[in-house]
All heavy atoms as TSV, in Angstrom:
chain	resi	resn	atom	element	x	y	z
A	1	MET	N	N	282.165	221.028	18.125
A	1	MET	CA	C	281.796	220.476	19.439
A	1	MET	C	C	281.815	221.640	20.463
A	1	MET	O	O	282.620	222.516	20.414
A	1	MET	CB	C	282.846	219.369	19.826
A	1	MET	CG	C	282.522	218.869	21.186
A	1	MET	SD	S	283.704	217.679	21.935
A	1	MET	CE	C	284.470	216.882	20.621
A	2	VAL	N	N	280.898	221.556	21.391
A	2	VAL	CA	C	280.831	222.514	22.505
A	2	VAL	C	C	280.839	221.782	23.797
A	2	VAL	O	O	280.156	220.763	24.014
A	2	VAL	CB	C	279.501	223.321	22.399
A	2	VAL	CG1	C	279.316	224.288	23.571
A	2	VAL	CG2	C	279.411	224.078	21.096
A	3	GLU	N	N	281.718	222.212	24.716
A	3	GLU	CA	C	281.820	221.649	26.124
A	3	GLU	C	C	281.179	222.658	27.075
A	3	GLU	O	O	281.388	223.829	26.998
A	3	GLU	CB	C	283.176	221.389	26.494
A	3	GLU	CG	C	283.887	220.314	25.663
A	3	GLU	CD	C	285.279	220.082	26.053
A	3	GLU	OE1	O	285.803	220.734	26.997
A	3	GLU	OE2	O	285.946	219.192	25.500
A	4	LEU	N	N	280.321	222.102	27.979
A	4	LEU	CA	C	279.709	222.936	29.002
A	4	LEU	C	C	280.136	222.474	30.396
A	4	LEU	O	O	280.116	221.241	30.656
A	4	LEU	CB	C	278.180	222.926	28.838
A	4	LEU	CG	C	277.593	223.456	27.585
A	4	LEU	CD1	C	276.077	223.224	27.599
A	4	LEU	CD2	C	277.922	224.879	27.412
A	5	ASP	N	N	280.360	223.360	31.274
A	5	ASP	CA	C	280.601	222.980	32.670
A	5	ASP	C	C	279.248	222.971	33.363
A	5	ASP	O	O	278.252	223.438	32.843
A	5	ASP	CB	C	281.481	224.003	33.408
A	5	ASP	CG	C	282.959	223.774	33.166
A	5	ASP	OD1	O	283.381	222.597	33.060
A	5	ASP	OD2	O	283.701	224.734	33.050
A	6	ASP	N	N	279.173	222.453	34.611
A	6	ASP	CA	C	277.911	222.345	35.379
A	6	ASP	C	C	277.252	223.734	35.402
A	6	ASP	O	O	277.921	224.786	35.693
A	6	ASP	CB	C	278.177	221.947	36.821
A	6	ASP	CG	C	278.572	220.483	36.885
A	6	ASP	OD1	O	278.450	219.787	35.860
A	6	ASP	OD2	O	279.042	220.083	37.979
A	7	LEU	N	N	276.007	223.782	35.059
A	7	LEU	CA	C	275.121	224.992	35.119
A	7	LEU	C	C	275.430	226.030	34.067
A	7	LEU	O	O	274.817	227.070	34.056
A	7	LEU	CB	C	275.116	225.625	36.520
A	7	LEU	CG	C	274.682	224.665	37.603
A	7	LEU	CD1	C	274.751	225.367	38.981
A	7	LEU	CD2	C	273.271	224.152	37.352
A	8	GLU	N	N	276.268	225.684	33.104
A	8	GLU	CA	C	276.453	226.574	31.956
A	8	GLU	C	C	275.357	226.299	30.934
A	8	GLU	O	O	274.830	225.207	30.818
A	8	GLU	CB	C	277.801	226.319	31.257
A	8	GLU	CG	C	278.958	226.940	31.954
A	8	GLU	CD	C	280.208	226.899	31.090
A	8	GLU	OE1	O	280.448	225.921	30.462
A	8	GLU	OE2	O	280.974	227.897	31.182
A	9	THR	N	N	274.977	227.324	30.241
A	9	THR	CA	C	273.833	227.279	29.261
A	9	THR	C	C	274.313	227.671	27.882
A	9	THR	O	O	275.098	228.580	27.733
A	9	THR	CB	C	272.717	228.197	29.737
A	9	THR	OG1	O	272.234	227.748	31.008
A	9	THR	CG2	C	271.552	228.181	28.759
A	10	LEU	N	N	273.793	226.920	26.937
A	10	LEU	CA	C	274.045	227.253	25.521
A	10	LEU	C	C	272.761	227.555	24.834
A	10	LEU	O	O	271.755	226.853	24.943
A	10	LEU	CB	C	274.637	225.920	24.847
A	10	LEU	CG	C	274.852	225.977	23.334
A	10	LEU	CD1	C	275.922	226.985	22.958
A	10	LEU	CD2	C	275.210	224.609	22.845
A	11	GLY	N	N	272.736	228.743	24.211
A	11	GLY	CA	C	271.513	229.213	23.540
A	11	GLY	C	C	271.455	228.384	22.174
A	11	GLY	O	O	272.376	228.202	21.518
A	12	THR	N	N	270.204	228.091	21.800
A	12	THR	CA	C	269.947	227.396	20.566
A	12	THR	C	C	268.692	228.068	19.926
A	12	THR	O	O	267.947	228.718	20.632
A	12	THR	CB	C	269.631	225.916	20.788
A	12	THR	OG1	O	268.438	225.788	21.580
A	12	THR	CG2	C	270.776	225.175	21.451
A	13	PRO	N	N	268.504	227.837	18.653
A	13	PRO	CA	C	267.278	228.363	18.084
A	13	PRO	C	C	266.050	227.847	18.818
A	13	PRO	O	O	265.912	226.610	18.901
A	13	PRO	CB	C	267.306	227.894	16.600
A	13	PRO	CG	C	268.793	227.739	16.386
A	13	PRO	CD	C	269.359	227.180	17.676
A	14	GLY	N	N	265.256	228.662	19.398
A	14	GLY	CA	C	264.046	228.247	20.117
A	14	GLY	C	C	264.244	227.906	21.599
A	14	GLY	O	O	263.308	227.489	22.231
A	15	GLY	N	N	265.439	228.008	22.113
A	15	GLY	CA	C	265.626	227.750	23.506
A	15	GLY	C	C	267.021	227.620	24.062
A	15	GLY	O	O	267.944	228.295	23.463
A	16	THR	N	N	267.252	226.800	24.991
A	16	THR	CA	C	268.542	226.628	25.628
A	16	THR	C	C	268.777	225.193	25.949
A	16	THR	O	O	267.932	224.398	26.142
A	16	THR	CB	C	268.654	227.468	26.915
A	16	THR	OG1	O	267.623	227.051	27.791
A	16	THR	CG2	C	268.520	228.935	26.588
A	17	ILE	N	N	270.101	224.916	26.156
A	17	ILE	CA	C	270.555	223.643	26.737
A	17	ILE	C	C	271.421	223.960	27.931
A	17	ILE	O	O	272.369	224.763	27.829
A	17	ILE	CB	C	271.355	222.817	25.659
A	17	ILE	CG1	C	270.507	222.510	24.420
A	17	ILE	CG2	C	271.860	221.530	26.303
A	17	ILE	CD1	C	271.268	221.914	23.332
A	18	THR	N	N	271.139	223.366	29.122
A	18	THR	CA	C	271.901	223.614	30.240
A	18	THR	C	C	272.439	222.338	30.805
A	18	THR	O	O	271.752	221.336	30.905
A	18	THR	CB	C	270.986	224.213	31.375
A	18	THR	OG1	O	270.435	225.469	30.875
A	18	THR	CG2	C	271.761	224.590	32.593
A	19	ALA	N	N	273.768	222.330	31.161
A	19	ALA	CA	C	274.409	221.202	31.794
A	19	ALA	C	C	274.098	221.226	33.292
A	19	ALA	O	O	274.291	222.221	33.930
A	19	ALA	CB	C	275.889	221.242	31.532
A	20	VAL	N	N	273.629	220.159	33.840
A	20	VAL	CA	C	273.302	220.090	35.204
A	20	VAL	C	C	274.189	219.044	35.957
A	20	VAL	O	O	274.597	218.105	35.377
A	20	VAL	CB	C	271.754	219.755	35.508
A	20	VAL	CG1	C	270.922	220.880	34.994
A	20	VAL	CG2	C	271.379	218.503	34.858
A	21	PRO	N	N	274.550	219.368	37.223
A	21	PRO	CA	C	275.388	218.382	37.944
A	21	PRO	C	C	274.903	216.963	37.941
A	21	PRO	O	O	273.690	216.753	38.079
A	21	PRO	CB	C	275.407	218.924	39.320
A	21	PRO	CG	C	275.025	220.366	39.247
A	21	PRO	CD	C	274.076	220.419	38.088
A	22	PHE	N	N	275.752	216.068	37.768
A	22	PHE	CA	C	275.415	214.588	37.826
A	22	PHE	C	C	275.737	214.039	39.098
A	22	PHE	O	O	276.913	214.214	39.614
A	22	PHE	CB	C	276.184	213.872	36.644
A	22	PHE	CG	C	275.923	212.303	36.738
A	22	PHE	CD1	C	274.808	211.853	36.141
A	22	PHE	CD2	C	276.767	211.547	37.430
A	22	PHE	CE1	C	274.587	210.455	36.142
A	22	PHE	CE2	C	276.529	210.168	37.487
A	22	PHE	CZ	C	275.461	209.652	36.846
A	23	LEU	N	N	274.807	213.402	39.757
A	23	LEU	CA	C	275.037	212.668	40.997
A	23	LEU	C	C	274.676	211.217	40.760
A	23	LEU	O	O	273.570	210.918	40.371
A	23	LEU	CB	C	274.138	213.198	42.127
A	23	LEU	CG	C	274.396	214.628	42.560
A	23	LEU	CD1	C	273.399	214.990	43.689
A	23	LEU	CD2	C	275.795	214.826	43.052
A	24	GLY	N	N	275.624	210.361	40.887
A	24	GLY	CA	C	275.450	208.966	40.576
A	24	GLY	C	C	276.801	208.251	40.628
A	24	GLY	O	O	277.773	208.777	41.181
A	25	GLU	N	N	276.898	207.085	40.067
A	25	GLU	CA	C	278.162	206.298	40.116
A	25	GLU	C	C	279.232	207.081	39.498
A	25	GLU	O	O	279.114	207.602	38.374
A	25	GLU	CB	C	277.893	204.950	39.399
A	25	GLU	CG	C	279.158	204.108	39.452
A	25	GLU	CD	C	278.905	202.775	38.791
A	25	GLU	OE1	O	277.815	202.573	38.208
A	25	GLU	OE2	O	279.786	201.917	38.792
A	26	HIS	N	N	280.317	207.233	40.226
A	26	HIS	CA	C	281.433	208.068	39.766
A	26	HIS	C	C	281.126	209.478	39.513
A	26	HIS	O	O	281.839	210.162	38.720
A	26	HIS	CB	C	282.115	207.355	38.552
A	26	HIS	CG	C	282.463	205.958	38.727
A	26	HIS	ND1	N	283.432	205.541	39.637
A	26	HIS	CD2	C	281.994	204.837	38.130
A	26	HIS	CE1	C	283.481	204.200	39.600
A	26	HIS	NE2	N	282.644	203.788	38.702
A	27	GLY	N	N	280.077	209.976	40.162
A	27	GLY	CA	C	279.712	211.395	39.959
A	27	GLY	C	C	280.789	212.356	40.466
A	27	GLY	O	O	280.779	213.528	40.171
A	28	ASP	N	N	281.697	211.884	41.311
A	28	ASP	CA	C	282.788	212.713	41.833
A	28	ASP	C	C	283.901	212.884	40.767
A	28	ASP	O	O	284.799	213.735	41.048
A	28	ASP	CB	C	283.324	212.154	43.069
A	28	ASP	CG	C	283.871	210.724	42.947
A	28	ASP	OD1	O	283.438	210.040	42.058
A	28	ASP	OD2	O	284.707	210.288	43.767
A	29	ILE	N	N	283.908	212.192	39.719
A	29	ILE	CA	C	284.966	212.318	38.705
A	29	ILE	C	C	284.657	213.627	37.952
A	29	ILE	O	O	283.530	213.824	37.425
A	29	ILE	CB	C	284.906	211.131	37.727
A	29	ILE	CG1	C	285.324	209.833	38.539
A	29	ILE	CG2	C	285.931	211.404	36.609
A	29	ILE	CD1	C	285.254	208.583	37.689
A	30	ARG	N	N	285.601	214.498	37.851
A	30	ARG	CA	C	285.429	215.794	37.245
A	30	ARG	C	C	285.715	215.773	35.714
A	30	ARG	O	O	286.732	216.186	35.284
A	30	ARG	CB	C	286.341	216.831	37.917
A	30	ARG	CG	C	286.130	218.224	37.529
A	30	ARG	CD	C	284.801	218.724	38.114
A	30	ARG	NE	N	284.575	220.136	37.666
A	30	ARG	CZ	C	283.610	220.492	36.932
A	30	ARG	NH1	N	282.721	219.708	36.475
A	30	ARG	NH2	N	283.569	221.810	36.549
A	31	ILE	N	N	284.755	215.213	35.028
A	31	ILE	CA	C	284.841	215.196	33.530
A	31	ILE	C	C	283.536	215.734	32.948
A	31	ILE	O	O	282.461	215.509	33.602
A	31	ILE	CB	C	285.165	213.848	32.915
A	31	ILE	CG1	C	284.126	212.769	33.409
A	31	ILE	CG2	C	286.562	213.400	33.308
A	31	ILE	CD1	C	284.295	211.375	32.781
A	32	ARG	N	N	283.544	216.414	31.876
A	32	ARG	CA	C	282.334	217.070	31.386
A	32	ARG	C	C	281.310	216.136	30.869
A	32	ARG	O	O	280.171	216.520	30.666
A	32	ARG	CB	C	282.760	218.077	30.312
A	32	ARG	CG	C	283.463	219.248	30.871
A	32	ARG	CD	C	283.709	220.363	29.846
A	32	ARG	NE	N	284.255	221.513	30.462
A	32	ARG	CZ	C	285.489	221.885	30.366
A	32	ARG	NH1	N	286.340	221.191	29.720
A	32	ARG	NH2	N	285.906	223.001	30.938
A	33	THR	N	N	281.632	214.848	30.578
A	33	THR	CA	C	280.676	213.915	30.144
A	33	THR	C	C	279.768	213.438	31.232
A	33	THR	O	O	278.807	212.810	31.087
A	33	THR	CB	C	281.287	212.781	29.423
A	33	THR	OG1	O	282.225	212.100	30.373
A	33	THR	CG2	C	282.020	213.194	28.192
A	34	LYS	N	N	280.083	213.863	32.516
A	34	LYS	CA	C	279.222	213.463	33.614
A	34	LYS	C	C	278.276	214.555	33.974
A	34	LYS	O	O	278.357	215.253	34.967
A	34	LYS	CB	C	280.100	213.156	34.844
A	34	LYS	CG	C	280.894	211.905	34.736
A	34	LYS	CD	C	279.921	210.766	34.720
A	34	LYS	CE	C	280.493	209.575	35.403
A	34	LYS	NZ	N	279.604	208.417	35.410
A	35	CYS	N	N	277.329	214.841	33.085
A	35	CYS	CA	C	276.348	215.863	33.324
A	35	CYS	C	C	274.986	215.302	32.937
A	35	CYS	O	O	274.831	214.332	32.141
A	35	CYS	CB	C	276.571	217.079	32.355
A	35	CYS	SG	S	278.016	218.043	32.729
A	36	GLY	N	N	273.929	215.897	33.499
A	36	GLY	CA	C	272.618	215.711	32.987
A	36	GLY	C	C	272.332	216.892	32.074
A	36	GLY	O	O	273.136	217.826	32.011
A	37	TRP	N	N	271.265	216.913	31.387
A	37	TRP	CA	C	270.932	217.966	30.403
A	37	TRP	C	C	269.523	218.424	30.531
A	37	TRP	O	O	268.627	217.596	30.491
A	37	TRP	CB	C	271.216	217.465	28.927
A	37	TRP	CG	C	272.647	216.969	28.808
A	37	TRP	CD1	C	273.041	215.680	28.817
A	37	TRP	CD2	C	273.780	217.825	28.657
A	37	TRP	NE1	N	274.386	215.628	28.647
A	37	TRP	CE2	C	274.873	216.945	28.622
A	37	TRP	CE3	C	274.008	219.153	28.633
A	37	TRP	CZ2	C	276.208	217.438	28.478
A	37	TRP	CZ3	C	275.278	219.665	28.474
A	37	TRP	CH2	C	276.375	218.789	28.430
A	38	MET	N	N	269.356	219.734	30.695
A	38	MET	CA	C	268.070	220.340	30.755
A	38	MET	C	C	267.823	221.038	29.443
A	38	MET	O	O	268.589	221.999	29.061
A	38	MET	CB	C	267.926	221.358	31.876
A	38	MET	CG	C	266.671	222.190	31.786
A	38	MET	SD	S	265.172	221.280	32.152
A	38	MET	CE	C	265.337	221.092	33.920
A	39	LEU	N	N	266.878	220.589	28.668
A	39	LEU	CA	C	266.531	221.230	27.395
A	39	LEU	C	C	265.273	222.084	27.544
A	39	LEU	O	O	264.296	221.581	28.131
A	39	LEU	CB	C	266.250	220.228	26.261
A	39	LEU	CG	C	267.442	219.605	25.527
A	39	LEU	CD1	C	268.336	218.917	26.454
A	39	LEU	CD2	C	267.013	218.803	24.396
A	40	ASP	N	N	265.327	223.322	27.185
A	40	ASP	CA	C	264.203	224.228	27.250
A	40	ASP	C	C	263.946	224.697	25.807
A	40	ASP	O	O	264.689	225.608	25.341
A	40	ASP	CB	C	264.444	225.356	28.200
A	40	ASP	CG	C	263.232	226.237	28.467
A	40	ASP	OD1	O	262.321	226.210	27.594
A	40	ASP	OD2	O	263.213	226.941	29.484
A	41	LEU	N	N	263.048	224.089	25.146
A	41	LEU	CA	C	262.798	224.353	23.696
A	41	LEU	C	C	261.363	224.780	23.517
A	41	LEU	O	O	260.408	224.047	23.832
A	41	LEU	CB	C	263.125	223.168	22.876
A	41	LEU	CG	C	264.619	222.681	22.972
A	41	LEU	CD1	C	264.766	221.347	22.241
A	41	LEU	CD2	C	265.565	223.699	22.547
A	42	ASP	N	N	261.181	225.956	23.010
A	42	ASP	CA	C	259.839	226.549	22.740
A	42	ASP	C	C	258.958	226.460	24.039
A	42	ASP	O	O	257.746	226.164	23.925
A	42	ASP	CB	C	259.197	225.864	21.566
A	42	ASP	CG	C	259.919	226.074	20.274
A	42	ASP	OD1	O	260.407	227.266	20.090
A	42	ASP	OD2	O	260.102	225.170	19.475
A	43	GLY	N	N	259.531	226.699	25.219
A	43	GLY	CA	C	258.702	226.720	26.422
A	43	GLY	C	C	258.494	225.320	27.095
A	43	GLY	O	O	257.888	225.271	28.135
A	44	THR	N	N	259.000	224.263	26.509
A	44	THR	CA	C	258.862	222.968	27.090
A	44	THR	C	C	260.219	222.557	27.671
A	44	THR	O	O	261.237	222.615	26.928
A	44	THR	CB	C	258.423	221.881	26.017
A	44	THR	OG1	O	257.160	222.326	25.506
A	44	THR	CG2	C	258.333	220.532	26.598
A	45	ARG	N	N	260.229	222.114	28.910
A	45	ARG	CA	C	261.492	221.671	29.586
A	45	ARG	C	C	261.503	220.131	29.702
A	45	ARG	O	O	260.490	219.503	30.118
A	45	ARG	CB	C	261.593	222.290	30.939
A	45	ARG	CG	C	261.898	223.718	30.929
A	45	ARG	CD	C	262.146	224.169	32.308
A	45	ARG	NE	N	262.642	225.593	32.323
A	45	ARG	CZ	C	262.790	226.315	33.431
A	45	ARG	NH1	N	262.587	225.783	34.542
A	45	ARG	NH2	N	263.310	227.527	33.317
A	46	VAL	N	N	262.640	219.606	29.372
A	46	VAL	CA	C	262.872	218.180	29.578
A	46	VAL	C	C	264.241	218.009	30.183
A	46	VAL	O	O	265.243	218.611	29.753
A	46	VAL	CB	C	262.889	217.422	28.135
A	46	VAL	CG1	C	263.128	215.911	28.387
A	46	VAL	CG2	C	261.599	217.675	27.450
A	47	LEU	N	N	264.300	217.127	31.299
A	47	LEU	CA	C	265.514	216.817	31.944
A	47	LEU	C	C	266.033	215.494	31.606
A	47	LEU	O	O	265.291	214.494	31.815
A	47	LEU	CB	C	265.348	216.986	33.505
A	47	LEU	CG	C	266.506	216.599	34.348
A	47	LEU	CD1	C	267.682	217.570	34.120
A	47	LEU	CD2	C	266.146	216.572	35.842
A	48	PHE	N	N	267.179	215.396	31.147
A	48	PHE	CA	C	267.838	214.094	30.834
A	48	PHE	C	C	268.893	213.824	31.928
A	48	PHE	O	O	269.925	214.476	31.906
A	48	PHE	CB	C	268.505	214.091	29.475
A	48	PHE	CG	C	267.497	214.202	28.323
A	48	PHE	CD1	C	267.180	215.476	27.851
A	48	PHE	CD2	C	266.958	213.074	27.743
A	48	PHE	CE1	C	266.259	215.597	26.830
A	48	PHE	CE2	C	266.025	213.183	26.734
A	48	PHE	CZ	C	265.709	214.450	26.277
A	49	ALA	N	N	268.595	213.027	32.852
A	49	ALA	CA	C	269.482	212.725	33.998
A	49	ALA	C	C	269.541	211.203	34.252
A	49	ALA	O	O	269.359	210.768	35.376
A	49	ALA	CB	C	269.001	213.490	35.219
A	50	ALA	N	N	269.800	210.474	33.224
A	50	ALA	CA	C	269.853	209.024	33.337
A	50	ALA	C	C	270.887	208.622	34.379
A	50	ALA	O	O	272.014	209.122	34.463
A	50	ALA	CB	C	270.194	208.371	31.990
A	51	ASP	N	N	270.582	207.630	35.179
A	51	ASP	CA	C	271.439	207.002	36.217
A	51	ASP	C	C	271.758	207.996	37.353
A	51	ASP	O	O	272.627	207.706	38.150
A	51	ASP	CB	C	272.722	206.476	35.579
A	51	ASP	CG	C	272.500	205.361	34.618
A	51	ASP	OD1	O	271.508	204.583	34.800
A	51	ASP	OD2	O	273.217	205.240	33.672
A	52	SER	N	N	271.073	209.077	37.444
A	52	SER	CA	C	271.333	209.997	38.512
A	52	SER	C	C	270.711	209.437	39.826
A	52	SER	O	O	269.688	208.745	39.735
A	52	SER	CB	C	270.686	211.386	38.262
A	52	SER	OG	O	270.855	212.209	39.377
A	53	THR	N	N	271.402	209.606	40.916
A	53	THR	CA	C	270.865	209.087	42.193
A	53	THR	C	C	270.393	210.194	43.069
A	53	THR	O	O	270.401	210.164	44.304
A	53	THR	CB	C	271.934	208.300	42.954
A	53	THR	OG1	O	273.020	209.128	43.208
A	53	THR	CG2	C	272.305	207.067	42.247
A	54	ASN	N	N	269.908	211.308	42.424
A	54	ASN	CA	C	269.399	212.438	43.209
A	54	ASN	C	C	268.146	212.047	44.005
A	54	ASN	O	O	267.210	211.502	43.377
A	54	ASN	CB	C	269.091	213.558	42.233
A	54	ASN	CG	C	268.384	214.705	42.913
A	54	ASN	OD1	O	268.687	214.992	44.078
A	54	ASN	ND2	N	267.481	215.335	42.274
A	55	VAL	N	N	268.161	212.239	45.274
A	55	VAL	CA	C	267.007	211.942	46.081
A	55	VAL	C	C	266.189	213.195	46.457
A	55	VAL	O	O	265.172	213.034	47.085
A	55	VAL	CB	C	267.398	211.146	47.375
A	55	VAL	CG1	C	268.004	209.766	47.031
A	55	VAL	CG2	C	268.411	211.953	48.214
A	56	SER	N	N	266.668	214.297	46.090
A	56	SER	CA	C	265.979	215.573	46.455
A	56	SER	C	C	265.657	216.395	45.178
A	56	SER	O	O	266.565	216.926	44.481
A	56	SER	CB	C	266.926	216.415	47.359
A	56	SER	OG	O	266.321	217.667	47.595
A	57	PRO	N	N	264.363	216.578	44.865
A	57	PRO	CA	C	263.994	217.285	43.660
A	57	PRO	C	C	264.446	218.819	43.770
A	57	PRO	O	O	264.579	219.469	42.741
A	57	PRO	CB	C	262.470	217.214	43.632
A	57	PRO	CG	C	262.030	216.350	44.696
A	57	PRO	CD	C	263.215	216.034	45.554
A	58	GLN	N	N	264.738	219.298	44.948
A	58	GLN	CA	C	265.203	220.666	45.050
A	58	GLN	C	C	266.590	220.897	44.538
A	58	GLN	O	O	266.976	222.011	44.228
A	58	GLN	CB	C	265.234	221.098	46.529
A	58	GLN	CG	C	263.824	221.245	47.134
A	58	GLN	CD	C	263.170	219.960	47.496
A	58	GLN	OE1	O	263.813	218.943	47.709
A	58	GLN	NE2	N	261.842	219.939	47.584
A	59	LEU	N	N	267.320	219.783	44.253
A	59	LEU	CA	C	268.678	219.918	43.617
A	59	LEU	C	C	268.615	220.444	42.231
A	59	LEU	O	O	269.494	221.187	41.751
A	59	LEU	CB	C	269.406	218.599	43.624
A	59	LEU	CG	C	270.777	218.549	43.156
A	59	LEU	CD1	C	271.648	219.513	43.981
A	59	LEU	CD2	C	271.326	217.239	43.053
A	60	TYR	N	N	267.465	220.120	41.500
A	60	TYR	CA	C	267.335	220.547	40.133
A	60	TYR	C	C	266.114	221.456	39.968
A	60	TYR	O	O	265.148	221.082	39.325
A	60	TYR	CB	C	267.118	219.324	39.218
A	60	TYR	CG	C	268.335	218.353	39.228
A	60	TYR	CD1	C	268.094	217.017	39.419
A	60	TYR	CD2	C	269.578	218.826	38.895
A	60	TYR	CE1	C	269.171	216.148	39.371
A	60	TYR	CE2	C	270.629	217.927	38.865
A	60	TYR	CZ	C	270.447	216.581	39.079
A	60	TYR	OH	O	271.494	215.696	39.057
A	61	PRO	N	N	266.194	222.651	40.552
A	61	PRO	CA	C	264.997	223.542	40.492
A	61	PRO	C	C	264.903	224.314	39.176
A	61	PRO	O	O	264.113	225.257	39.078
A	61	PRO	CB	C	265.297	224.508	41.638
A	61	PRO	CG	C	266.779	224.666	41.705
A	61	PRO	CD	C	267.278	223.280	41.317
A	62	LEU	N	N	265.673	223.961	38.129
A	62	LEU	CA	C	265.609	224.682	36.878
A	62	LEU	C	C	264.271	224.646	36.294
A	62	LEU	O	O	263.617	224.138	35.706
A	62	LEU	CB	C	266.660	224.058	35.934
A	62	LEU	CG	C	268.088	224.165	36.402
A	62	LEU	CD1	C	269.010	223.391	35.437
A	62	LEU	CD2	C	268.580	225.579	36.536
């Protein structure tokens, strides 16, 4: 198991996984399971930020 703090990146074969800050219900609770995930694999980026209440796209400029 690997734990990542906000904005830490883990290298993987073909890309990276980055933990992004979670803003949403109970987003102020400081636990590592409250993250979104940016996957960058083979040049394709996907952001998993379910239930985030981010209203500004500039928050996630990754």
